[in-house]
C-alpha positions as CSV (number, residue, x, y, z in Angstrom):
1,M,-60.2,11.8,-53.7
2,P,-60.8,12.3,-50.1
3,V,-58.4,11.5,-47.6
4,S,-57.7,11.9,-43.6
5,N,-56.5,14.5,-42.3
6,V,-53.5,13.2,-39.8
7,S,-52.1,16.2,-38.6
8,P,-50.8,15.9,-35.4
9,D,-51.5,19.4,-34.5
10,C,-55.1,21.0,-33.9
11,K,-57.0,19.0,-36.5
12,E,-59.6,22.4,-37.2
13,V,-56.8,24.4,-38.7
14,R,-54.1,22.3,-39.7
15,F,-54.3,19.6,-42.5
16,E,-51.7,16.6,-43.4
17,I,-52.4,14.1,-45.8
18,A,-50.4,10.7,-45.6
19,S,-47.7,9.8,-47.7
20,R,-49.8,6.6,-48.2
21,D,-52.9,8.5,-49.5
22,F,-50.7,10.4,-51.4
23,L,-48.7,7.5,-53.4
24,V,-52.6,5.5,-53.8
25,A,-54.0,8.7,-55.4
26,E,-50.6,8.8,-57.8
27,R,-51.4,5.2,-58.8
28,L,-54.9,5.7,-59.2
29,A,-53.9,8.1,-61.3
30,E,-51.6,6.5,-63.2
31,K,-53.7,3.7,-63.6
32,D,-56.0,5.5,-65.8
33,N,-53.3,7.1,-67.5
34,L,-53.7,10.5,-66.0
35,E,-51.6,12.7,-63.9
36,L,-52.2,14.0,-60.6
37,T,-51.8,18.1,-61.0
38,G,-53.0,19.3,-57.8
39,I,-54.4,19.4,-54.2
40,Y,-57.7,21.1,-53.1
41,H,-58.3,22.3,-49.0
42,T,-60.7,24.2,-47.1
43,H,-59.9,27.1,-44.8
44,L,-62.5,27.3,-42.4
45,I,-62.0,30.3,-40.7
46,D,-59.0,32.0,-43.3
47,S,-59.8,33.3,-46.5
48,A,-59.0,31.9,-49.5
49,Y,-55.5,32.5,-49.7
50,P,-52.6,30.2,-49.2
51,S,-50.9,30.0,-45.0
52,E,-47.4,29.8,-44.4
53,T,-47.7,26.1,-43.6
54,D,-49.8,25.9,-47.2
55,R,-46.5,27.3,-48.6
56,M,-44.4,25.0,-46.7
57,S,-46.0,21.9,-47.1
58,A,-46.7,22.8,-51.0
59,F,-45.0,20.8,-53.9
60,P,-43.9,22.5,-56.7
61,N,-46.0,22.4,-59.9
62,F,-48.9,21.4,-58.4
63,S,-51.8,23.6,-58.2
64,Y,-53.3,24.3,-55.2
65,L,-57.4,25.0,-54.7
66,I,-57.9,26.8,-51.5
67,I,-61.7,26.8,-50.4
68,S,-62.9,29.4,-48.2
69,L,-65.5,28.2,-46.0
70,P,-66.4,30.8,-43.1
71,N,-68.9,29.6,-40.7
72,L,-69.2,26.4,-43.1
73,R,-70.8,28.7,-45.8
74,F,-69.1,29.3,-49.1
75,S,-67.2,32.3,-49.3
76,E,-64.2,32.4,-52.6
77,M,-61.8,29.8,-54.0
78,R,-58.7,30.6,-55.6
79,F,-55.8,28.5,-57.2
80,W,-52.2,29.0,-56.2
81,R,-49.1,27.4,-57.6
82,L,-45.6,28.6,-56.1
83,N,-42.9,30.2,-58.3
84,S,-39.3,29.7,-58.4
85,N,-38.8,31.5,-55.6
86,N,-40.8,29.4,-53.7
87,Q,-43.3,31.8,-52.7
88,F,-47.4,31.3,-54.0
89,E,-48.9,32.8,-56.9
90,E,-52.2,33.1,-57.7
91,E,-53.7,31.0,-60.8
92,V,-56.3,32.1,-63.0
93,F,-58.9,29.6,-64.3
94,E,-61.9,29.0,-65.9
95,I,-64.8,26.8,-65.3
96,L,-66.3,24.8,-68.1
97,N,-69.6,22.7,-68.1
């Protein structure tokens, strides 16, 4: 579900989801008997590794897909999840048809 960037900082390098948008996503999932399990975002300058800002705003038990798009061209994508030490660990993923 696309959402607006409500970050008060430089929107080119910071992204923040409004609490209301997150609640709407949760309710839409529940309505269809689904569960919200992750969030994705892009890094337009950096690689697909989580930043300290990403870590500080992350929820436990969520997957985070980060897509690297330097110069608006796809570079890489990686999935991450917080471990019990509040540090990101990369998740293995498989794309199925």
